[in-house]
C-alpha positions in Angstrom: 0.0 0.0 0.0 1.5 3.3 -1.0 -0.8 5.4 1.0 0.9 8.0 3.4 -0.6 9.2 6.7 -0.1 12.8 5.7 -2.3 12.3 2.6 -2.0 11.0 -1.0 0.1 14.0 -2.1 3.0 12.3 -0.2 2.4 8.8 -1.7 5.1 7.2 -3.5 3.2 6.4 -6.7 6.4 5.1 -8.6 8.0 6.3 -11.8 8.3 3.0 -13.7 5.8 0.6 -15.0 5.3 -2.5 -13.0 7.4 -5.6 -14.0 4.2 -7.6 -15.3 3.2 -4.8 -17.6 4.5 -5.0 -21.1 4.1 -2.6 -24.0 1.5 -4.2 -26.5 2.3 -4.6 -30.1 -1.1 -2.8 -30.9 -2.6 -0.7 -28.1 -6.0 -1.0 -29.8 -6.2 -4.7 -28.9 -8.4 -6.0 -26.1 -7.0 -8.3 -23.6 -10.3 -10.5 -23.7 -9.6 -12.3 -20.3 -10.1 -8.9 -18.6 -13.5 -8.1 -20.3 -17.1 -9.4 -20.4 -17.6 -12.1 -23.0 -19.6 -9.8 -25.4 -17.0 -7.1 -25.3 -15.2 -6.4 -28.7 -13.8 -3.7 -30.9 -15.7 -3.1 -34.1 -14.4 -2.0 -37.5 -14.0 1.7 -36.3 -12.0 0.6 -33.3 -14.9 1.5 -30.9 -15.7 -0.8 -28.0 -18.9 -2.6 -28.1 -20.5 -4.4 -25.1 -23.7 -6.5 -25.4 -24.0 -5.3 -29.0 -24.0 -1.7 -27.9 -21.4 0.7 -29.2 -20.2 2.7 -26.3 -20.2 5.9 -28.2 -23.9 5.6 -28.8 -24.3 4.7 -25.1 -22.5 7.7 -24.0 -24.3 10.0 -26.5 -27.6 8.8 -24.9 -26.7 8.3 -21.3 -23.7 10.5 -20.8 -20.5 9.6 -19.0 -19.0 8.3 -16.7 -21.4 5.3 -16.7 -21.1 1.8 -15.6 -22.0 -0.8 -18.4 -23.4 -4.0 -17.1 -23.3 -6.9 -19.5 -26.5 -9.0 -18.7 -25.5 -12.0 -20.7 -22.1 -12.2 -19.1 -23.5 -11.7 -15.5 -26.0 -14.6 -16.2 -23.4 -16.9 -17.7 -21.1 -16.5 -14.7 -23.9 -17.0 -12.3 -24.9 -20.1 -14.3 -21.1 -21.3 -14.3 -21.1 -21.2 -10.5 -24.5 -22.9 -10.2 -23.4 -25.8 -12.6 -19.9 -26.0 -11.4 -20.9 -26.1 -7.7 -23.9 -28.4 -8.4 -23.6 -30.1 -5.0 -23.2 -26.7 -3.1 -25.5 -24.0 -2.4 -24.4 -20.9 -4.1 -25.2 -17.4 -2.5 -24.4 -14.3 -4.5 -22.7 -11.8 -2.4 -24.8 -8.6 -2.8 -22.2 -6.4 -1.4 -20.2 -6.6 -4.6 -23.1 -4.9 -6.4 -26.7 -4.9 -5.7 -29.9 -3.4 -7.2 -33.3 -4.8 -7.8 -32.6 -6.0 -11.4 -29.5 -8.0 -10.2 -31.6 -9.6 -7.4 -34.0 -10.7 -10.1 -31.3 -12.1 -12.2 -29.8 -13.9 -9.3 -33.1 -15.5 -8.4 -33.9 -16.5 -12.0 -30.5 -18.2 -12.4 -31.2 -20.3 -9.2 -28.7 -18.7 -7.0 -29.4 -17.6 -3.4 -28.4 -14.2 -2.1 -26.1 -12.9 0.7 -27.0 -9.6 2.3 -25.3 -7.7 5.1 -27.4 -4.6 5.9 -31.0 -3.5 6.3 -30.6 -1.6 3.1 -29.6 -4.7 1.2 -32.5 -6.6 2.8 -34.8 -3.9 1.6 -33.6 -4.1 -2.0 -33.9 -7.9 -2.0 -37.4 -7.8 -0.7 -38.5 -5.0 -3.1 -37.3 -7.2 -5.9 -39.4 -10.0 -4.7 -36.7 -12.3 -3.6 -37.7 -15.4 -1.7 -36.7 -14.6 2.0 -35.9 -18.1 2.6 -33.1 -17.9 -0.1 -31.4 -15.0 1.8 -28.4 -15.2 4.2 -27.9 -12.1 6.5 -24.4 -11.2 7.4 -22.9 -8.4 9.4 -20.9 -7.9 12.5 -23.2 -5.3 14.1 -26.7 -5.9 13.1 -29.1 -3.6 14.9 -32.2 -4.8 16.7 -34.3 -3.3 13.9 -32.4 -5.2 11.3 -32.7 -8.4 13.0 -36.4 -7.9 13.7 -37.1 -7.1 10.0 -35.1 -10.2 9.0 -37.1 -12.5 11.4 -40.4 -11.1 10.4 -39.5 -11.4 6.7 -38.6 -15.0 7.2 -34.9 -14.8 6.1 -33.5 -18.3 5.6 -30.3 -17.9 7.7 -28.9 -15.3 9.9 -25.0 -15.5 10.4 -24.3 -14.4 14.0 -21.1 -12.6 14.7 -21.1 -11.9 18.5 -22.4 -12.8 21.9 -24.4 -9.5 21.9 -26.1 -10.5 18.6 -27.0 -13.9 20.0 -28.6 -12.3 23.0 -30.6 -9.8 20.8 -31.7 -12.5 18.5 -33.0 -14.7 21.3 -35.0 -11.9 22.8 -36.4 -10.8 19.4 -37.3 -14.4 18.5 -38.9 -15.0 21.8 -41.1 -11.8 21.4 -42.3 -13.0 18.1 -42.8 -16.6 18.9 -40.4 -17.5 16.2 -37.3 -19.8 15.8 -34.4 -18.0 14.2 -32.2 -20.1 11.8 -28.6 -19.2 12.5 -25.1 -19.9 11.4 -22.0 -19.1 13.5 -19.3 -16.9 11.9 -15.9 -18.2 12.8 -12.4 -17.1 12.3 -10.1 -19.9 11.4 -6.9 -18.0 11.7 -6.2 -18.2 7.9 -5.2 -15.1 6.2 -5.5 -15.0 2.4 -2.6 -13.6 0.4 -4.3 -10.4 -0.4 -4.4 -6.8 0.8 -4.6 -6.5 4.6 -7.8 -4.5 4.5 -9.7 -7.3 2.9 -8.2 -10.3 4.5 -10.9 -11.3 7.0 -9.9 -14.8 8.6 -6.9 -13.8 10.7 -7.5 -13.4 14.5 -6.9 -9.6 14.8 -10.1 -8.4 13.1 -13.7 -7.5 13.7 -15.5 -10.5 12.3 -16.6 -13.8 14.0 -15.7 -16.0 16.9 -12.3 -17.4 17.2 -11.8 -21.1 16.9 -8.3 -20.9 18.6 -9.6 -19.2 21.7 -12.5 -21.4 22.2 -15.1 -18.6 21.6 -16.6 -20.2 18.5 -17.4 -23.5 20.5 -18.8 -21.6 23.3 -21.0 -19.6 20.9 -22.2 -22.8 19.3 -23.0 -24.4 22.7 -25.0 -21.4 23.8 -27.0 -21.3 20.6 -27.7 -25.1 20.7 -29.1 -24.6 24.2 -31.4 -21.7 23.2 -34.9 -23.0 22.1 -35.4 -19.8 20.1 -32.4 -20.5 17.7 -32.0 -23.2 15.2 -28.2 -24.1 14.8 -27.5 -24.7 11.1 -23.8 -24.7 11.0 -20.5 -22.8 10.8 -19.5 -20.0 8.4 -15.9 -19.0 7.5 -14.6 -16.5 5.1 -10.8 -16.2 4.6 -10.6 -13.0 2.4 -10.9 -11.7 -1.2 -9.2 -12.0 -4.6 -8.3 -15.6 -4.1 -7.1 -17.7 -7.0 -6.9 -21.2 -5.8 -8.2 -23.6 -3.1 -5.2 -23.8 -0.9 -6.4 -21.1 1.5 -9.9 -22.8 1.7 -8.1 -26.1 2.5 -6.4 -24.8 5.5 -9.6 -23.1 6.8 -11.7 -26.1 6.2 -9.5 -28.4 8.2 -9.9 -26.1 11.3 -13.6 -25.4 10.7 -14.5 -29.0 10.1 -12.5 -30.0 13.2 -14.7 -27.7 15.2 -17.8 -29.1 13.4 -16.7 -32.7 14.4 -16.1 -31.5 18.1 -19.5 -30.1 18.2 -20.9 -33.5 16.9 -18.8 -35.5 19.4 -19.3 -33.3 22.6 -22.7 -31.9 22.1 -24.3 -34.6 20.0 -25.3 -32.2 17.3 -24.8 -32.9 13.6 -25.0 -29.4 12.1 -26.5 -29.7 8.6 -24.5 -26.8 6.8 -21.1 -25.5 6.3 -20.4 -22.2 4.6 -16.8 -21.6 3.3 -17.5 -18.1 2.2 -16.4 -16.4 -1.1 -13.4 -14.3 -2.2 -13.0 -16.0 -5.5 -10.7 -13.7 -7.7 -11.0 -12.3 -11.1 -8.6 -10.8 -13.7 -8.1 -7.1 -13.3 -4.8 -7.2 -15.2 -2.7 -9.8 -17.1 -1.0 -10.7 -13.8 -4.1 -12.3 -12.6 -5.1 -15.9 -13.3 -8.5 -16.9 -11.8 -9.6 -20.5 -11.6 -12.6 -22.1 -13.3 -15.7 -22.6 -11.0 -15.9 -26.2 -11.8 -12.2 -26.7 -11.0 -12.7 -24.9 -7.7 -15.8 -26.9 -6.9 -13.9 -30.2 -7.5 -11.0 -29.2 -5.4 -13.2 -27.7 -2.5 -15.5 -30.7 -2.6 -12.5 -33.1 -2.2 -11.1 -31.1 0.7 -14.4 -31.1 2.6 -15.1 -34.8 2.0 -11.4 -35.7 3.0 -11.7 -33.7 6.3 -15.1 -35.1 7.3 -13.9 -38.8 6.6 -11.0 -38.1 8.7 -13.1 -37.0 11.6 -15.8 -39.5 11.0 -18.6 -37.2 10.4 -21.1 -36.8 7.6 -20.5 -34.3 5.0 -22.7 -31.3 5.5 -24.3 -29.2 2.9 -21.6 -26.8 1.8 -22.3 -23.3 0.5 -20.1 -20.6 -0.9 -20.6 -16.9 -1.7 -19.1 -15.6 -5.0 -19.8 -11.9 -5.7 -16.8 -10.4 -7.4 -16.3 -13.4 -9.5 -19.8 -13.1 -10.9 -20.4 -9.3 -11.3 -16.8 -8.0 -11.5 -15.9 -9.0 -15.2 -19.6 -8.3 -16.2 -19.2 -4.5 -15.8 -16.9 -1.9 -17.3 -16.9 1.8 -16.7 -16.7 4.3 -19.6 -15.3 7.8 -19.1 -14.8 10.8 -21.3 -11.2 12.4 -21.5 -11.0 16.1 -20.5 -7.3 16.8 -20.4 -4.1 15.2 -21.3 -0.6 16.0 -19.9 2.8 14.7 -20.4 4.9 14.8 -17.1 8.7 14.4 -17.1 9.9 11.6 -14.8 13.6 12.0 -15.5 15.9 12.8 -18.3 14.9 9.7 -20.3 11.2 9.0 -19.4 7.8 10.7 -19.1 4.2 9.7 -18.3 1.1 10.7 -20.0 -1.7 11.8 -17.4 -5.1 11.2 -19.0 -7.8 13.0 -16.9 -11.3 11.6 -17.1 -14.7 12.8 -15.9 -15.0 10.5 -13.0 -12.4 9.1 -10.5 -12.2 8.0 -6.9 -16.0 8.8 -6.4 -16.9 6.0 -8.7 -13.9 3.7 -8.2 -12.3 4.1 -4.7 -10.4 0.7 -4.9 -7.3 2.1 -6.5 -6.8 4.6 -3.8 -8.1 2.4 -1.0 -6.6 -0.9 -1.9 -3.8 0.0 -4.3 -5.8 -2.0 -6.8 -4.6 -2.5 -10.3 -6.8 -1.9 -13.3 -6.5 -1.9 -17.2 -8.1 0.2 -19.7 -8.6 0.9 -23.5 -9.3 3.6 -26.0 -13.0 3.0 -26.5 -14.2 5.3 -29.3 -11.8 4.9 -32.2 -8.9 3.1 -33.8 -5.6 4.7 -33.4 -2.3 4.1 -35.5 -0.2 5.8 -32.8 2.6 4.0 -30.9 1.8 2.9 -27.3 2.8 5.2 -24.4 2.8 4.6 -20.7 -0.3 6.4 -19.3 -1.9 6.9 -15.9 -5.7 7.5 -16.0 -6.7 10.0 -13.2 -10.0 11.4 -12.1 -11.3 15.0 -11.5 -11.2 15.1 -7.7 -9.1 17.3 -5.6 -6.6 14.5 -4.5 -3.3 13.6 -5.9 -4.2 9.9 -5.2 -7.3 10.2 -7.3 -6.2 7.5 -9.7 -8.2 5.0 -11.7 -5.6 3.1 -13.6 -2.0 3.5 -12.2 -0.3 2.0 -15.2 -1.3 1.1 -18.7 -0.1 1.5 -22.2 -2.5 3.6 -24.4 -2.2 5.1 -27.9 0.2 8.2 -27.7 -2.5 10.3 -29.5 -5.2 10.0 -26.8 -6.8 13.3 -26.6 -9.8 15.3 -25.0 -13.1 14.0 -26.2 -11.9 10.4 -26.5 -13.6 7.7 -24.5 -11.7 5.4 -22.2 -13.2 2.1 -20.8 -11.9 0.3 -17.7 -12.9 -3.4 -17.3 -13.6 -5.4 -14.2 -15.4 -2.6 -12.3 -18.5 -4.7 -11.4 -17.5 -5.4 -7.9 -17.5 -2.8 -5.2 -17.1 0.3 -7.5 -20.7 1.3 -7.6 -21.3 -0.2 -4.1 -18.5 1.9 -2.6 -19.1 5.0 -4.7 -19.4 8.4 -2.9 -20.2 12.1 -3.6 -16.7 13.2 -3.0 -16.5 16.8 -4.1 -20.3 16.7 -4.6 -19.8 14.7 -7.8 -23.1 12.7 -8.6 -22.7 8.9 -9.0 -22.9 7.5 -12.3 -25.8 5.3 -13.7 -25.6 1.7 -14.2 -26.7 0.8 -17.8 -27.5 -2.8 -18.6 -26.8 -4.0 -22.1 -28.0 -7.0 -24.0 -28.7 -7.8 -27.7 -27.9 -4.2 -28.9 -30.3 -2.6 -26.4 -29.6 -0.4 -23.3 -31.7 -0.3 -20.0 -31.1 2.0 -17.1 -31.1 -0.2 -13.9 -29.8 2.5 -11.7 -30.3 6.0 -12.8 -27.6 8.8 -12.8 -27.6 10.7 -9.6 -28.2 14.4 -9.9 -27.3 17.6 -8.1 -30.9 18.0 -7.2 -30.7 14.5 -5.5 -27.8 15.8 -3.4 -29.3 19.1 -2.6 -32.5 17.4 -1.4 -30.6 16.0 1.5 -29.2 19.4 2.4 -31.7 20.8 4.9 -30.0 24.2 4.8 -30.6 24.6 1.1 -34.3 25.4 1.3 
């Protein structure tokens, strides 16, 4: 992480391109592994997604805009459903959620993972079957828990002793039995950015297996008639490319599962190994196929259960980024272009676009890497090292740290960034009072606004001093 406590102006952003980035033979070419399956360049060099020319999309809907490829989203959801055919698959709504996506998820036969009252409201408004919802969160309020109980949410993943107490009282008041899973920390840290690694001990989520807190929570829930103990839940992090991290976590979680069976006489019917499956943001990333992951994870669970002499529970997973991440790109308009000298022999081209950290905070927050392409025309210019930056009053307002673009990129051009489906719109803000972009679904040459563009009037409506 290059962030500096005194602010991004002091951050070491580097002068050279990263070692994995190579100058392309033709900067117009798409690296297809980074884009949704329908993305292609047409004869004029313009980017098309879902059969829609992004020049036409911007002319109609403006920029910046998130472009969501419906066919790609559905195909990835289907790949997880089919690949993990012996598992329950919960789409992790925190990656990106709107009523349209909820309906797609339900239609493709997936369940839905939510983690706030707001996400629950979206799911219910979309008509989702509450039994197919899992409710996460380390600090659910009484109001959120009450609404989940009254709606009939299929499982509530408890995260603290306080939450267990709240849930017991709320269920008792309503004469209900709450179906619960126990979030545990297995002491396994995925090889990823520290801010999004969630299974090590020093963190806010779950009950520690190592300290015994997880076993005590399970025992307490088992004794409460207001609660139905479904099983254990573990999540080891994000942007994971193989099953090795899941293997270590599964060993510890299934050992606890077996201990509960032996000592409490309870055969918990479910086990959730969480999500975190990675995608390709740049050419340095090599994600695994869902079917391959399913085979590997299934063998791990079966082996551990056999070793402990317990039946294999129903296993579930929670992909979010791996479904929606590649299904969306963001299209921007270029406003200014600068060449900045790095030293006597090198320079960098700064390409400023009409969005930035308000629509994609991940580069600034996680030091995330992205790629991009010129989206409105073919260029015969040589490739040049570029940095795509936003319009915000921050030196760290960077969208793409390093990418080779045509040297003749200019104001008025369109630049598209792939892999922006996960967390970009979900974490978007109004920094500098910039309205958030729309989400435009594309399919078969047609566009559909699924989340409209925010307006200045929307923001002013919240400012009670503006009247």
